C-alpha positions as CSV (number, residue, x, y, z in Angstrom):
1,X,-0.7,-19.1,16.1
2,X,1.4,-18.7,13.1
3,X,0.2,-17.2,9.6
4,X,2.5,-17.2,7.2
5,X,5.5,-17.9,9.2
6,X,4.8,-15.0,11.7
7,X,3.7,-15.3,15.3
8,X,0.3,-13.6,16.5
9,X,1.2,-11.7,19.3
10,X,-2.1,-12.4,20.6
11,X,-2.0,-16.0,21.2
12,X,1.4,-16.8,21.5
13,X,3.5,-16.6,24.6
14,X,7.1,-15.2,23.6
15,X,10.0,-16.9,25.2
16,X,11.5,-13.9,25.7
17,X,8.9,-11.2,26.2
18,X,11.7,-8.4,27.1
19,X,14.2,-9.5,24.1
20,X,14.8,-6.1,22.1
21,X,13.1,-6.2,18.3
22,X,15.4,-7.5,15.6
23,X,17.0,-4.5,13.8
24,X,15.4,-1.9,16.6
25,X,18.4,-1.2,18.8
26,X,17.6,-0.5,22.6
27,X,20.4,1.8,23.4
28,X,20.8,2.1,27.0
29,X,17.2,1.4,28.1
30,X,17.1,-0.3,31.8
31,X,16.9,-4.4,31.9
32,X,13.5,-5.4,32.9
33,X,13.0,-5.4,36.5
34,X,11.9,-8.8,38.3
35,X,8.7,-10.2,37.7
36,X,7.3,-9.7,41.5
37,X,7.5,-6.0,40.3
38,X,4.0,-4.5,40.5
39,X,4.4,-0.8,39.6
40,X,2.3,1.3,37.8
41,X,2.2,2.9,34.1
42,X,5.1,4.4,32.2
43,X,4.4,7.1,29.9
44,X,5.7,7.3,26.1
45,X,8.2,10.6,25.1
46,X,4.9,12.6,24.4
47,X,3.5,11.7,27.5
48,X,0.9,9.1,26.5
49,X,0.6,6.1,29.0
50,X,2.2,2.8,27.9
51,X,1.4,-0.2,30.0
52,X,3.8,-1.7,32.1
53,X,5.4,-4.6,30.5
54,X,5.6,-6.3,34.1
55,X,1.7,-5.9,35.1
56,X,-0.2,-8.8,34.9
57,X,-2.5,-9.0,32.0
58,X,-6.1,-8.4,32.3
59,X,-6.5,-11.6,29.7
60,X,-3.9,-14.3,29.5
61,X,-1.9,-14.1,26.7
62,X,-2.6,-17.7,25.2
63,X,-6.6,-16.9,25.3
64,X,-6.5,-12.8,24.2
65,X,-6.0,-13.4,20.8
66,X,-9.0,-15.7,20.5
67,X,-11.2,-13.1,22.9
68,X,-10.1,-10.6,20.8
69,X,-11.2,-12.5,17.7
70,X,-14.5,-13.4,18.9
71,X,-15.4,-9.9,20.2
72,X,-14.2,-8.9,16.7
73,X,-16.6,-11.0,15.2
74,X,-19.7,-10.4,17.6
75,X,-19.0,-6.6,16.7
76,X,-19.6,-7.0,13.2
77,X,-22.5,-9.1,13.4
78,X,-24.2,-6.1,15.6
79,X,-24.0,-8.0,18.7
80,X,-22.7,-5.9,21.7
81,X,-21.0,-9.1,23.2
82,X,-19.3,-9.0,27.0
83,X,-16.1,-10.2,25.3
84,X,-15.8,-6.5,23.9
85,X,-14.9,-5.7,27.5
86,X,-11.9,-7.6,27.1
87,X,-10.9,-5.7,24.3
88,X,-8.9,-2.2,25.2
89,X,-10.7,0.8,25.2
90,X,-8.5,2.3,22.2
91,X,-8.9,-0.7,19.9
92,X,-12.7,-0.8,20.9
93,X,-13.7,2.9,19.9
94,X,-11.3,2.4,17.0
95,X,-13.3,-0.6,15.5
96,X,-16.5,1.5,16.3
97,X,-15.6,4.4,14.2
98,X,-14.2,1.7,11.5
99,X,-18.0,0.7,11.2
100,X,-19.3,4.2,11.2
101,X,-17.0,4.6,8.3
102,X,-18.1,1.5,6.3
103,X,-14.9,-0.3,6.3
104,X,-14.8,-3.4,5.0
105,X,-13.1,-6.5,7.3
106,X,-11.6,-7.5,4.2
107,X,-11.3,-4.7,2.5
108,X,-8.2,-3.5,0.8
109,X,-6.3,0.0,0.8
110,X,-6.7,2.5,-2.0
111,X,-3.7,3.2,-4.1
112,X,-3.8,6.6,-3.9
113,X,-0.1,7.9,-5.7
114,X,0.8,5.7,-8.4
115,X,4.5,5.2,-9.4
116,X,5.3,8.9,-11.4
117,X,3.1,10.5,-9.1
118,X,4.6,8.8,-6.0
119,X,8.2,10.0,-7.1
120,X,7.1,14.0,-7.5
121,X,4.9,13.6,-4.4
122,X,7.4,12.4,-1.9
123,X,10.4,14.7,-3.2
124,X,8.3,17.6,-2.3
125,X,7.2,16.2,1.0
126,X,9.0,17.5,4.4
127,X,9.8,14.1,5.6
128,X,12.0,13.1,2.5
129,X,14.8,15.3,4.0
130,X,14.9,13.4,7.3
131,X,14.6,9.6,5.5
132,X,18.5,8.7,6.2
133,X,17.8,9.9,9.8
134,X,14.6,7.3,10.0
135,X,16.5,4.6,8.4
136,X,19.5,4.9,11.0
137,X,17.6,4.8,14.0
138,X,15.1,1.9,13.3
139,X,16.8,0.2,10.4
140,X,20.5,0.0,11.3
141,X,22.8,-2.5,9.9
142,X,21.5,-5.1,7.7
143,X,17.9,-3.3,6.6
144,X,17.0,-6.1,4.3
145,X,17.2,-8.8,7.4
146,X,15.8,-6.4,10.2
147,X,12.6,-8.5,10.8
148,X,10.6,-5.5,10.5
149,X,9.2,-3.3,8.0
150,X,9.4,0.6,8.5
151,X,6.7,2.6,6.7
152,X,6.6,6.7,6.6
153,X,3.1,8.2,5.6
154,X,1.6,11.4,5.3
155,X,-0.9,13.5,7.3
156,X,-4.0,11.6,4.6
157,X,-2.5,7.9,5.8
158,X,-0.7,7.3,2.5
159,X,2.5,5.2,2.6
160,X,5.2,7.3,0.8
161,X,8.2,5.0,1.6
162,X,7.9,1.1,3.2
163,X,11.3,-0.1,3.7
164,X,13.0,-3.1,5.9
165,X,13.3,-6.7,5.7
166,X,12.9,-8.5,2.3
167,X,10.5,-11.2,3.3
168,X,8.3,-9.5,5.6
169,X,8.2,-6.5,3.1
170,X,6.9,-9.4,0.7
171,X,4.6,-10.7,3.0
172,X,2.6,-7.3,3.8
173,X,2.9,-6.0,0.4
174,X,0.2,-8.9,-0.2
175,X,-2.1,-7.2,1.8
176,X,-1.5,-3.8,0.4
177,X,0.9,-2.4,2.7
178,X,3.1,-0.9,0.1
179,X,4.1,2.7,-0.8
180,X,1.1,4.7,-2.3
181,X,-1.4,2.9,-0.6
182,X,-4.3,4.6,1.8
183,X,-3.8,3.2,5.5
184,X,-5.8,5.6,6.9
185,X,-8.4,4.8,9.5
186,X,-11.3,5.5,7.4
187,X,-10.0,3.3,4.7
188,X,-8.6,0.0,6.3
189,X,-9.9,0.5,9.8
190,X,-8.0,0.0,12.9
191,X,-4.3,-0.2,12.3
192,X,-1.2,1.7,13.8
193,X,-0.7,4.0,11.1
194,X,-4.4,5.2,10.4
195,X,-5.1,5.2,14.3
196,X,-2.0,7.1,15.3
197,X,-2.9,9.8,13.0
198,X,-6.8,9.8,14.2
199,X,-5.8,10.3,17.5
200,X,-2.7,12.2,17.4
201,X,-0.6,9.9,19.7
202,X,1.5,6.7,19.5
203,X,-0.5,3.6,19.0
204,X,0.4,0.3,19.4
205,X,-1.8,-2.4,17.7
206,X,-1.9,-6.0,18.2
207,X,-2.5,-8.9,15.7
208,X,-6.3,-9.6,16.5
209,X,-6.8,-6.2,17.2
210,X,-6.6,-5.3,13.9
211,X,-9.9,-4.3,12.3
212,X,-8.8,-5.6,8.9
213,X,-8.8,-9.6,9.0
214,X,-6.0,-9.5,6.4
215,X,-4.0,-7.5,8.7
216,X,-4.4,-9.6,11.9
217,X,-1.2,-11.7,11.6
218,X,0.7,-8.5,12.2
219,X,1.6,-6.3,14.9
220,X,2.7,-2.7,14.8
221,X,3.7,1.1,16.4
222,X,3.3,4.1,15.0
223,X,3.8,7.7,16.0
224,X,2.7,11.2,14.5
225,X,5.0,13.7,13.5
226,X,4.3,17.3,13.5
227,X,5.6,20.6,12.1
228,X,8.3,21.6,14.7
229,X,6.8,25.5,14.5
230,X,3.3,25.1,13.9
231,X,2.7,21.7,15.0
232,X,0.6,20.9,11.9
233,X,0.3,17.1,11.3
234,X,3.2,16.2,8.9
235,X,2.3,12.7,8.7
236,X,3.6,9.0,11.0
237,X,6.4,6.4,11.0
238,X,5.6,2.8,11.6
239,X,7.1,-0.2,12.7
240,X,5.2,-3.5,11.4
241,X,6.2,-7.2,12.3
242,X,5.9,-9.9,14.9
243,X,5.3,-9.5,18.6
244,X,9.1,-7.7,18.6
245,X,7.1,-4.6,16.9
246,X,4.8,-4.1,19.9
247,X,7.0,-4.0,23.1
248,X,7.4,-1.2,25.3
249,X,10.7,-0.5,24.2
250,X,9.5,-0.2,20.5
251,X,6.7,2.2,21.4
252,X,9.5,4.2,22.9
253,X,11.9,4.5,20.1
254,X,9.3,5.3,17.5
255,X,8.4,8.2,19.9
256,X,11.8,9.1,20.1
257,X,12.4,8.9,16.3
258,X,9.4,11.0,15.9
259,X,10.9,13.9,18.3
260,X,14.2,13.4,16.5
261,X,12.6,13.9,13.3
262,X,10.8,17.1,14.1
263,X,14.1,18.4,15.6
264,X,16.0,17.7,12.4
265,X,13.3,19.3,10.3
266,X,13.3,22.9,12.3
267,X,17.6,22.3,12.0
268,X,17.2,22.3,8.4
269,X,14.8,25.0,7.8
270,X,17.1,27.3,9.8
271,X,20.2,26.1,7.7
272,X,18.0,26.9,4.6
273,X,17.1,30.7,5.8
274,X,20.7,31.2,5.7
275,X,21.1,30.0,1.9
276,X,20.8,32.6,-0.8
277,X,17.2,32.5,-2.1
278,X,18.4,31.1,-5.6
279,X,20.1,28.0,-4.1
280,X,16.6,27.2,-2.3
281,X,14.4,24.1,-3.7
282,X,11.2,25.2,-5.3
283,X,8.3,22.8,-5.3
284,X,6.5,22.1,-8.3
285,X,2.5,21.9,-8.5
286,X,1.9,20.4,-11.8
287,X,-1.1,18.5,-13.1
288,X,-1.9,14.5,-12.8
289,X,-3.2,12.8,-15.6
290,X,-4.3,9.4,-15.4
291,X,-5.8,7.2,-18.4
292,X,-7.9,4.2,-17.4
293,X,-8.1,1.5,-20.0
294,X,-8.8,-2.0,-18.3
295,X,-11.9,-3.4,-19.0
296,X,-12.8,-0.2,-21.2
297,X,-13.0,0.2,-25.1
298,X,-13.8,3.9,-24.5
299,X,-11.2,5.2,-22.2
300,X,-11.4,8.0,-19.5
301,X,-8.9,10.5,-19.0
302,X,-8.8,12.1,-15.8
303,X,-6.9,15.2,-15.1
304,X,-6.7,16.8,-11.8
305,X,-4.8,19.7,-10.8
306,X,-5.4,23.0,-8.6
307,X,-8.5,23.9,-10.3
308,X,-10.1,20.7,-9.6
309,X,-10.5,17.5,-11.6
310,X,-11.9,17.0,-14.6
311,X,-12.7,13.8,-16.6
312,X,-13.4,12.8,-20.2
313,X,-14.3,10.1,-22.3
314,X,-12.2,9.4,-25.5
315,X,-13.0,8.0,-28.7
316,X,-11.4,4.3,-29.3
317,X,-8.9,5.6,-31.8
318,X,-7.4,8.4,-29.4
319,X,-7.8,6.1,-26.4
320,X,-4.9,3.7,-28.3
321,X,-2.5,6.6,-29.4
322,X,-2.6,7.9,-26.0
323,X,-2.0,4.6,-24.6
324,X,0.9,4.0,-27.1
325,X,2.7,7.4,-26.3
326,X,2.2,7.0,-22.6
327,X,4.0,3.5,-23.1
328,X,6.5,4.6,-25.3
329,X,7.5,7.6,-23.4
330,X,11.0,8.2,-25.7
331,X,8.5,8.8,-28.6
332,X,7.4,7.1,-31.6
333,X,7.8,8.2,-35.4
334,X,4.9,8.6,-37.4
335,X,5.6,5.4,-39.4
336,X,6.1,3.5,-36.3
337,X,2.9,4.9,-34.4
338,X,0.5,4.4,-37.4
339,X,1.5,0.9,-37.6
340,X,1.1,-0.2,-34.3
341,X,-2.5,1.4,-34.6
342,X,-3.7,0.3,-38.0
343,X,-1.5,-2.3,-38.5
344,X,0.3,-1.1,-41.7
345,X,2.1,2.2,-42.1
346,X,-0.6,5.1,-42.8
347,X,1.0,8.2,-41.8
348,X,-1.6,10.0,-44.2
349,X,-4.4,8.8,-42.0
350,X,-2.3,9.2,-38.8
351,X,-1.8,13.0,-39.0
352,X,-5.5,14.1,-39.2
353,X,-6.3,11.6,-36.4
354,X,-3.5,14.0,-34.4
355,X,-4.8,17.0,-35.2
356,X,-8.1,16.1,-33.8
357,X,-6.5,14.3,-30.8
358,X,-4.6,17.7,-30.0
359,X,-7.8,19.9,-30.2
360,X,-9.3,17.5,-27.7
361,X,-6.5,18.0,-25.2
362,X,-5.7,21.9,-25.9
363,X,-8.4,23.2,-23.6
364,X,-8.5,19.5,-21.2
365,X,-4.5,19.3,-20.5
366,X,-2.0,21.3,-22.8
367,X,0.9,19.5,-21.4
368,X,-0.4,16.3,-22.8
369,X,-0.5,17.8,-26.3
370,X,1.6,15.5,-28.5
371,X,4.8,16.9,-29.7
372,X,6.0,15.6,-33.1
373,X,9.1,14.2,-34.6
374,X,8.8,12.1,-33.0
375,X,5.5,12.0,-31.5
376,X,5.5,12.2,-27.9
377,X,3.9,13.7,-24.6
378,X,5.7,16.1,-23.4
379,X,4.7,15.2,-19.9
380,X,4.1,11.6,-18.5
381,X,0.7,10.3,-18.3
382,X,0.1,7.1,-15.7
383,X,-2.4,4.3,-16.8
384,X,-4.3,2.2,-14.6
385,X,-2.6,-0.9,-16.4
386,X,0.6,0.7,-15.3
387,X,-0.7,1.2,-11.9
388,X,-1.1,-2.5,-11.8
389,X,2.3,-3.7,-12.7
390,X,3.7,-1.6,-10.3
391,X,1.8,-2.7,-7.3
392,X,2.8,-6.5,-8.8
393,X,6.4,-5.2,-8.4
394,X,5.4,-3.9,-5.1
395,X,4.8,-7.5,-4.1
396,X,1.2,-6.2,-3.4
397,X,-0.8,-9.3,-5.1
398,X,-4.1,-8.6,-3.7
399,X,-4.4,-4.8,-4.8
400,X,-3.2,-5.6,-7.7
401,X,-5.7,-8.2,-8.5
402,X,-8.4,-5.8,-7.3
403,X,-7.1,-2.9,-9.8
404,X,-7.0,-5.1,-12.8
405,X,-10.4,-4.5,-14.2
406,X,-10.0,-6.4,-17.1
407,X,-7.8,-6.6,-20.3
408,X,-6.3,-3.3,-21.9
409,X,-8.9,-1.9,-24.2
410,X,-10.5,-5.4,-24.8
411,X,-11.9,-5.0,-28.2
412,X,-9.4,-3.0,-29.9
413,X,-7.6,-4.6,-32.7
414,X,-4.6,-2.2,-32.8
415,X,-1.4,-4.6,-33.2
416,X,0.3,-2.1,-30.6
417,X,-2.5,-2.2,-28.0
418,X,-2.8,-6.0,-28.3
419,X,0.7,-6.0,-27.5
420,X,0.2,-3.9,-24.1
421,X,-2.9,-6.0,-23.4
422,X,-0.9,-9.4,-23.5
423,X,2.5,-7.9,-21.3
424,X,0.0,-6.9,-18.7
425,X,-2.0,-10.1,-18.8
426,X,1.2,-11.7,-18.6
427,X,2.8,-9.6,-15.8
428,X,-0.2,-10.4,-13.5
429,X,-0.4,-14.5,-14.3
430,X,3.4,-15.0,-13.9
431,X,3.7,-12.8,-10.6
432,X,0.6,-14.3,-9.0
433,X,1.7,-18.0,-10.0
434,X,5.4,-17.3,-8.6
435,X,4.4,-15.1,-5.5
436,X,0.9,-15.0,-4.4
437,X,-0.8,-16.7,-1.7
438,X,-3.5,-19.6,-2.2
439,X,-6.7,-17.1,-1.4
440,X,-5.3,-14.6,-4.0
441,X,-4.5,-17.6,-6.5
442,X,-8.2,-18.8,-5.8
443,X,-9.5,-15.2,-6.7
444,X,-7.3,-15.1,-9.7
445,X,-8.9,-18.2,-10.7
446,X,-12.6,-16.9,-11.0
447,X,-11.6,-13.9,-13.0
448,X,-12.3,-14.2,-17.0
449,X,-8.4,-14.7,-17.0
450,X,-8.1,-17.4,-15.0
451,X,-11.3,-19.3,-15.0
452,X,-9.9,-21.6,-17.9
453,X,-6.3,-21.8,-16.8
454,X,-5.4,-25.3,-16.4
455,X,-1.8,-24.4,-14.8
456,X,-3.2,-21.8,-12.3
457,X,-5.8,-24.7,-11.3
458,X,-3.7,-27.4,-10.7
459,X,-1.6,-24.9,-8.9
460,X,-4.3,-23.7,-6.5
461,X,-5.1,-27.4,-5.7
462,X,-1.5,-28.4,-4.9
463,X,-1.5,-25.5,-2.4
464,X,-4.8,-25.9,-0.7
465,X,-5.0,-28.5,2.1
466,X,-6.1,-32.1,1.7
467,X,-9.4,-31.8,3.2
468,X,-10.4,-28.4,1.9
469,X,-13.8,-28.2,0.7
470,X,-12.5,-26.2,-2.2
471,X,-10.5,-29.0,-3.7
472,X,-13.8,-31.0,-5.3
473,X,-14.6,-28.1,-7.6
474,X,-11.2,-27.6,-8.6
475,X,-11.0,-31.2,-9.5
476,X,-14.1,-30.8,-11.5
477,X,-13.2,-27.7,-13.4
478,X,-9.7,-29.4,-14.3
479,X,-11.5,-32.6,-15.6
480,X,-13.8,-30.4,-17.6
481,X,-11.1,-28.4,-19.0
482,X,-9.0,-31.3,-20.2
483,X,-12.2,-33.1,-21.5
484,X,-13.1,-30.5,-23.4
């Protein structure tokens, strides 16, 4: 079966089952043995078993994907169907853990790290120093046309880097496979990144074996990475693509890359110990601040740090000022800020409002207390609106639409806020029209922003199959809008 141009490993028999994965060098691995060979299992670099690629499968490749999908449906329906016996125990156990964690079969990963926070976090992560090694081993040559995507994540399952084939990244981004997203088993269910972390061993998940239906067009191989001295879990590396991403050779390579990473981290520490203390890098802990303004008139300011998290509801005027300063990070003069807030120069009105805002922020988030001349925020302030735009830039259209809770401060009449509101709305609309799939577009057409958009409805109509039952409803909506 092909979905979005990708072949499901569970339903199509590759013509060359032992061909190397695109973009994955297999070095001097021995050639496949003759088909008559019936040897036992091989093992990966960490000693975990890998089924022999030449052994006769328990279920024929052309039927396995369908059987696994049916077993998945029966399990979700609460039936212990006999087809579950055709599912690998590793996958079956992961499905049950996913159900116990209340994972939705069509849920979306959460965006745990937004753009600014993501950059700071991964700069300080132990795997940052080995990214060049990972790229050279798993994405040699032209990474943009490698045929696979390589992801590197932390011990909690959050993806920190997602690189590789441009087309594959665009397609996987639509299901939320982007930097900053949480792909732990507790959030998205069975997948190589999350299940490898749960089991603390390398894992391959093929097509229909994924718990989440959005992920089932893909196959992936992942392995955990440990601290070379303490053996503490640092994170994982993952290769995602078509059938080429789950060959035995791919698993051997991913395992070997994980071991090479651990060795490189140890070597780097030994070198750092020999450097003068003044030259050693220092990690900053800092605080994180997020302003939630989508679909809300009274914004929420969330501040988290070493002492915990605090959430405070801001007044409408304070929310407008903080939003504008968050957007204009270079700062704004008193005249420009007052015009953006009040619609005309009103510096004498703005100044006492700034004094009151400072009093609110000083005990809560001293680093956010605005400076003067020009007015600016000393530390960056992230907004949930900026998170949506960041997700669109990364190709995560489905996750971006789910994160879009509504217009920016919908009842605000401040000119500067209205400008931000419209720019976010347009960014979402244009990205979905140009790049999103039909299911995401249909979901957008059901939102308050999209339900009366004739262009979006016509685009959906053109993308639907000729016999789709959804066409009649779209035609009716278009006729009503054009008649009114």
